[in-house]
C-alpha positions in Angstrom: -14.5 -97.3 -67.4 -12.9 -100.7 -67.4 -14.4 -103.2 -69.6 -14.9 -107.0 -69.3 -11.3 -107.6 -70.1 -10.4 -105.9 -66.7 -8.5 -103.1 -68.6 -7.6 -100.1 -66.4 -9.3 -96.9 -66.5 -7.6 -94.6 -68.9 -7.6 -90.8 -67.9 -6.7 -87.8 -69.6 -3.6 -86.1 -68.6 -4.7 -84.1 -65.2 -1.6 -81.4 -65.6 -4.2 -78.6 -67.1 -6.7 -79.5 -64.5 -4.2 -79.1 -61.7 -2.8 -76.0 -63.1 -6.3 -74.5 -63.3 -6.9 -75.5 -59.7 -3.6 -73.6 -58.7 -4.8 -70.7 -60.7 -7.9 -70.6 -58.8 -6.0 -70.3 -55.5 -5.2 -66.8 -56.5 -8.7 -65.6 -55.7 -8.1 -67.0 -51.9 -4.4 -66.0 -51.7 -3.6 -63.1 -54.3 -0.1 -63.4 -55.5 0.6 -59.8 -54.6 -0.4 -60.5 -51.0 3.0 -62.2 -50.8 4.8 -58.8 -50.8 3.1 -58.0 -47.3 5.2 -58.1 -44.1 4.6 -55.7 -40.9 5.2 -57.0 -37.7 2.0 -57.8 -35.7 1.5 -56.1 -32.5 1.5 -59.5 -30.7 4.8 -60.8 -32.3 7.1 -62.5 -30.0 10.4 -60.9 -28.7 13.1 -62.3 -31.0 15.6 -62.4 -28.2 13.1 -64.3 -26.1 12.4 -66.8 -28.8 16.5 -67.6 -28.8 16.4 -67.6 -25.1 13.6 -70.3 -25.1 15.9 -72.3 -27.6 18.9 -71.9 -25.6 17.2 -73.5 -22.5 17.0 -76.8 -24.6 20.8 -76.4 -25.5 24.1 -77.1 -24.2 24.7 -74.1 -21.6 28.5 -73.3 -22.3 27.8 -73.3 -26.0 25.0 -70.8 -25.9 27.4 -67.8 -25.8 29.2 -69.0 -28.8 26.0 -69.2 -30.6 25.2 -65.6 -29.7 28.6 -64.6 -30.7 28.4 -66.1 -34.1 24.9 -64.5 -34.8 26.3 -61.1 -33.7 28.8 -60.7 -36.6 26.4 -59.3 -39.0 22.6 -59.2 -40.0 23.4 -62.2 -42.4 24.9 -64.4 -39.5 21.7 -63.4 -37.2 19.4 -64.6 -40.0 21.3 -67.8 -40.0 20.5 -68.4 -36.6 16.9 -67.0 -36.6 14.9 -69.6 -38.5 12.7 -69.9 -35.1 12.3 -66.3 -35.1 11.2 -66.4 -38.9 9.0 -69.5 -38.4 6.3 -67.4 -36.3 6.4 -64.8 -39.0 6.0 -66.9 -41.9 3.0 -68.6 -40.1 1.4 -65.0 -40.0 1.8 -64.1 -43.5 -0.8 -65.0 -46.5 -0.2 -68.8 -46.8 -1.5 -71.0 -49.8 -1.3 -74.3 -47.9 0.0 -75.9 -50.9 2.2 -78.3 -49.3 5.6 -79.8 -49.8 8.5 -81.0 -48.0 10.1 -78.1 -47.0 13.5 -77.4 -45.7 12.5 -75.2 -43.1 15.8 -73.1 -43.2 16.3 -72.5 -47.0 18.8 -69.7 -47.0 21.7 -69.3 -49.3 24.3 -71.0 -47.1 22.3 -74.0 -46.8 23.2 -74.7 -50.4 26.3 -76.4 -51.7 28.2 -79.1 -53.3 28.8 -82.6 -52.2 29.7 -85.9 -53.7 26.7 -88.3 -54.6 27.0 -91.8 -53.9 28.6 -92.4 -57.4 31.1 -89.9 -56.5 29.7 -87.1 -59.0 29.8 -83.8 -57.4 26.2 -82.4 -57.3 24.8 -78.9 -56.1 21.7 -79.1 -53.7 20.0 -78.3 -50.4 22.4 -79.4 -47.8 20.8 -78.7 -44.2 17.8 -80.3 -43.1 17.6 -79.7 -39.4 14.1 -78.0 -39.8 12.6 -79.9 -42.5 8.9 -80.5 -42.2 5.9 -80.7 -44.8 4.6 -77.0 -45.1 3.3 -74.6 -47.5 6.0 -74.0 -50.3 6.3 -70.3 -50.3 7.6 -70.4 -46.6 10.8 -71.8 -47.9 11.0 -69.6 -50.9 10.5 -66.5 -48.8 13.5 -67.4 -46.5 15.7 -68.0 -49.5 14.7 -64.8 -51.1 15.1 -62.6 -47.8 18.5 -64.3 -47.4 19.3 -63.0 -50.9 18.2 -59.5 -49.9 20.0 -59.7 -46.6 23.3 -60.9 -48.2 23.2 -58.2 -50.7 23.0 -55.7 -48.1 25.8 -57.1 -46.1 27.8 -57.0 -49.1 27.2 -53.2 -49.3 25.2 -53.5 -52.6 22.5 -50.9 -53.4 18.9 -51.6 -52.7 18.0 -52.1 -56.6 20.8 -54.9 -56.7 19.4 -56.4 -53.8 15.8 -56.1 -55.2 16.9 -57.4 -58.5 18.7 -60.4 -56.9 15.6 -61.3 -55.1 13.4 -61.0 -57.9 15.7 -63.2 -60.1 15.7 -65.8 -57.2 12.0 -65.9 -57.3 11.6 -65.8 -61.0 13.8 -68.7 -61.5 11.9 -70.8 -59.0 8.8 -70.0 -60.8 10.3 -70.8 -64.2 11.9 -74.0 -63.0 8.7 -75.2 -61.5 6.8 -74.6 -64.8 9.4 -76.8 -66.5 9.0 -79.6 -63.8 5.2 -79.2 -64.3 5.6 -80.5 -67.8 7.9 -83.3 -67.2 7.0 -86.9 -66.6 7.1 -87.1 -62.8 10.1 -89.8 -62.9 12.0 -87.6 -65.1 11.6 -84.8 -62.7 12.2 -87.2 -59.7 15.7 -88.4 -61.1 16.7 -84.6 -62.2 19.8 -83.5 -60.3 22.2 -80.5 -60.9 25.7 -81.8 -61.5 28.6 -79.4 -60.5 30.1 -79.8 -64.1 26.9 -78.5 -65.6 27.3 -75.3 -63.7 30.9 -74.9 -64.5 29.9 -75.3 -68.3 27.3 -72.5 -67.8 30.0 -70.5 -66.1 32.4 -71.0 -68.8 29.7 -69.9 -71.4 28.5 -66.9 -69.6 31.0 -65.1 -67.2 34.5 -63.9 -67.4 37.7 -65.6 -67.1 38.1 -64.1 -63.5 34.6 -66.0 -62.3 35.7 -69.3 -64.2 38.9 -69.6 -62.1 37.2 -68.6 -58.9 34.4 -71.2 -59.4 37.0 -74.0 -60.4 39.1 -73.3 -57.4 36.0 -73.5 -55.1 35.4 -76.9 -56.8 38.8 -78.1 -56.4 39.0 -77.0 -52.6 35.6 -79.1 -52.1 37.1 -81.9 -53.8 39.9 -81.9 -51.0 37.5 -82.3 -48.4 37.6 -86.1 -47.9 38.0 -88.4 -45.1 41.7 -88.6 -45.5 41.9 -84.7 -45.6 39.6 -84.8 -42.6 42.2 -87.2 -40.9 45.2 -84.5 -41.2 43.2 -81.7 -40.2 41.2 -83.2 -37.2 43.7 -86.0 -35.8 47.1 -86.8 -34.8 48.7 -90.0 -34.8 50.1 -91.5 -31.3 51.6 -94.5 -30.1 48.0 -95.8 -29.4 46.9 -94.8 -32.9 45.0 -91.8 -34.4 43.3 -89.6 -32.1 41.2 -86.4 -32.7 42.9 -83.4 -31.6 41.6 -81.3 -28.7 40.6 -77.8 -30.0 38.5 -76.2 -27.4 35.9 -75.0 -27.4 35.1 -76.0 -30.9 36.4 -79.6 -30.6 36.3 -81.2 -27.1 37.7 -84.8 -26.4 36.0 -87.1 -23.9 38.0 -87.0 -20.8 40.3 -90.0 -20.4 38.7 -91.2 -17.1 35.3 -91.0 -18.8 36.1 -93.0 -22.2 35.2 -96.3 -21.0 31.8 -95.2 -19.6 31.3 -93.1 -22.7 32.1 -96.0 -25.0 29.7 -98.3 -23.4 26.7 -95.8 -23.7 27.7 -95.2 -27.2 27.6 -98.9 -28.2 23.8 -98.9 -27.9 23.3 -95.8 -30.0 25.6 -97.0 -32.6 24.0 -100.3 -33.1 20.5 -98.6 -33.4 22.0 -96.3 -36.3 23.4 -99.6 -38.0 19.7 -100.8 -38.2 18.5 -97.7 -39.9 20.8 -98.4 -42.6 20.0 -100.4 -45.7 22.1 -103.7 -45.8 24.6 -102.6 -48.4 25.4 -99.6 -46.5 25.8 -101.5 -43.4 28.2 -103.8 -44.9 30.5 -100.8 -45.7 30.0 -99.4 -42.0 30.9 -102.4 -40.4 34.4 -103.0 -42.3 35.5 -99.9 -40.2 36.5 -100.0 -36.4 35.3 -97.0 -34.0 38.5 -95.3 -33.0 37.7 -92.0 -31.1 34.9 -89.5 -30.6 34.6 -85.7 -29.5 32.3 -83.0 -29.3 32.4 -80.6 -32.2 30.5 -77.3 -32.5 29.1 -76.7 -36.1 27.3 -73.8 -38.0 25.3 -71.0 -36.4 21.7 -72.0 -35.9 22.9 -75.5 -34.6 25.4 -74.2 -32.0 24.2 -75.5 -28.5 22.7 -78.5 -29.8 24.8 -81.6 -29.1 27.1 -82.6 -32.1 29.9 -85.2 -32.0 32.6 -86.3 -34.5 33.5 -89.9 -34.5 36.8 -91.2 -36.2 36.5 -94.7 -37.7 39.3 -96.6 -39.4 39.8 -99.3 -41.9 42.6 -101.7 -42.1 44.9 -99.0 -43.2 46.1 -95.9 -42.0 44.8 -94.1 -45.1 41.2 -95.3 -44.7 39.5 -93.2 -42.4 35.7 -92.6 -42.0 34.4 -89.5 -40.0 30.7 -89.7 -38.9 29.0 -86.7 -37.5 26.4 -87.1 -34.7 23.9 -84.1 -34.7 21.2 -83.6 -32.3 17.8 -83.4 -33.9 15.1 -81.3 -31.9 11.6 -80.2 -33.2 11.5 -78.4 -36.0 10.8 -74.7 -35.7 8.0 -75.0 -38.2 6.2 -77.7 -36.2 4.1 -75.5 -33.9 2.8 -73.6 -37.1 2.6 -76.5 -39.7 2.0 -79.5 -37.5 3.9 -82.2 -35.8 5.9 -84.6 -37.8 4.6 -88.0 -38.6 8.1 -89.5 -37.3 8.3 -89.6 -33.4 12.0 -89.8 -33.7 13.4 -86.3 -34.9 16.5 -87.9 -36.2 14.2 -89.8 -38.5 12.3 -86.8 -39.4 15.6 -85.0 -40.7 16.8 -88.1 -42.6 13.7 -88.9 -44.4 13.1 -85.3 -45.1 16.5 -84.9 -46.7 16.0 -88.1 -48.7 12.7 -86.8 -49.9 14.1 -83.4 -51.0 17.8 -84.2 -52.1 18.3 -85.6 -55.8 21.2 -87.7 -54.1 22.0 -88.3 -50.3 24.7 -89.2 -48.1 24.7 -93.1 -48.2 25.3 -93.3 -44.5 22.5 -91.3 -43.4 20.8 -92.8 -40.2 19.6 -91.9 -36.9 19.6 -93.0 -33.3 18.6 -92.2 -29.6 21.5 -90.8 -27.7 23.0 -92.5 -24.6 22.0 -91.5 -20.9 18.9 -90.5 -19.5 17.8 -87.5 -21.2 17.4 -89.8 -24.6 18.3 -87.2 -27.1 17.5 -87.6 -30.7 20.3 -87.8 -33.3 20.9 -88.2 -36.9 24.5 -89.4 -38.7 26.2 -88.8 -41.7 29.5 -88.3 -43.1 31.3 -85.1 -41.7 33.3 -84.3 -44.8 32.7 -85.8 -48.2 33.7 -83.2 -50.8 31.3 -80.6 -49.2 31.9 -77.0 -50.4 29.8 -73.8 -50.6 30.0 -70.7 -52.5 31.7 -67.4 -50.8 28.4 -65.2 -50.9 30.5 -62.6 -48.8 32.5 -61.5 -51.9 29.6 -61.7 -54.5 28.6 -58.4 -56.3 25.2 -57.7 -57.6 25.5 -59.7 -60.8 26.9 -62.9 -59.0 24.4 -62.8 -56.1 21.6 -62.7 -58.6 23.0 -65.6 -60.7 23.6 -67.6 -57.4 20.1 -66.9 -56.1 18.6 -67.8 -59.1 20.4 -71.2 -58.8 19.2 -71.8 -55.6 16.0 -70.9 -56.6 15.7 -73.6 -59.2 17.3 -76.2 -56.9 14.4 -75.4 -54.3 11.8 -75.9 -57.1 13.1 -79.2 -58.1 13.2 -80.3 -54.3 9.6 -79.3 -53.6 8.5 -80.8 -56.8 9.5 -84.4 -55.4 6.8 -84.2 -52.8 4.4 -81.4 -53.8 2.2 -80.8 -56.9 4.3 -79.0 -59.4 1.6 -78.4 -61.8 -0.7 -76.8 -59.1 2.0 -74.7 -57.7 3.0 -73.7 -61.3 -0.7 -72.7 -62.2 -0.5 -70.8 -59.0 2.7 -68.9 -59.8 1.8 -68.1 -63.5 4.0 -66.9 -66.1 4.3 -63.1 -65.4 6.3 -61.1 -63.1 3.6 -60.4 -60.3 4.8 -63.3 -58.0 8.5 -62.6 -58.3 8.0 -58.9 -57.7 5.9 -59.4 -54.6 8.5 -62.0 -53.2 11.2 -59.2 -53.8 9.1 -56.6 -52.0 8.7 -59.4 -49.0 12.5 -59.7 -49.1 13.0 -56.2 -48.9 10.6 -55.5 -46.0 11.8 -58.7 -44.2 15.4 -57.6 -44.4 14.3 -54.4 -42.4 12.9 -56.5 -39.7 15.9 -58.7 -39.5 18.1 -55.6 -38.8 15.7 -54.7 -36.0 15.9 -58.0 -34.6 19.7 -58.1 -35.0 20.0 -54.6 -33.2 17.7 -56.3 -30.3 20.2 -59.0 -29.8 23.1 -56.4 -29.8 21.0 -54.5 -27.2 20.7 -57.6 -25.1 24.4 -58.1 -25.0 25.0 -54.6 -24.1 22.5 -54.8 -21.2 23.9 -58.1 -19.9 20.6 -59.9 -20.7 22.6 -62.7 -22.8 26.2 -63.6 -22.4 28.1 -63.7 -25.4 31.5 -65.4 -26.5 32.8 -63.9 -29.7 35.6 -65.1 -32.2 34.8 -68.8 -31.9 
């Protein structure tokens, strides 16, 4: 109680109380219940879910999306966040809400340059971000580990062990974060140099060299590197090279019209940047603009690349425009507080990442349809692990690394102590998650076969090899 000198109330630390509240949650949602997955009778047709998404996308790109999804069960899973969102909403749910990624599979973690130019490792895709129950993200991650292990020809035991290691590391890291002062946890980040140090101590020289090569490759993915890859110098200056259907330039007779429409969208984007970031962008001139197909799940949404140049030919800046549609979680977790979907993506990314692209912003696109976009740098030392070549040991180590990063991302908006109290310190939760991963990998294979059957029957059109 405050005294006459108006001192603030002094409370005992509440970590223990919150952990006890999390432990109490086990009575309503036992941790063993997370092992459960069997498709309900009213589960939507997975192909119909994809077709509904396709209706909102660029028609000529949809066959490319299907083609990329049909490479393997793993690539199908990458494009199936909308399918799994319904499934997650029909599993036991704690409603311990955090800012979720919404698509936390293994390939959506990677390296990039923080604003201070340090290489960091973190989540790097937020198209589906939305507040939701923490275990939805973790289940998507764990299932992706199981699916990746199967794609790599690993044994059922190796897949189960890797999935369990992923969940166990999430659990352990959340316990560590629960005991940290909140500001210390908020500032925590994983530098790539720390990962390399751990690899040097714990793995063979072959693995060390492979990791160093991967980092070196990412370090070369700069704006100047993108200039040589995506553009060519003409008498009129640098232009983005046409490489249809992946990169398609604006037709010459439409450039002036497109330019006038883009002006308004660009000005709105600049208004979403902090003044110090806007000063940087305004030093660059917009040079060229083209459509660019990206990813697997994103294929078919509008995505563009813009080339900007400074005063020198060795000073390019590539900005990516990506369309932001409603999160796949929204029908089940609730609508975003942001009416502009691009802002939803940007704000979710800023909440979850320890360090974000300084040029993140959002805008409304040109034309009558007024599509929502977010903007970011196209290439800024981005890199990801080659999951497709990992053996059982490496996929377990990598899954655990992603699990730790996901825990830290969740702790920035969620209650780490309450979540940790629920998870506990034993093996029940991690074993349940691994069992879910195994069951859902079976479901994913059935859905993959359904898409293959849709191609064979002519229900969908597929363009492969793009």
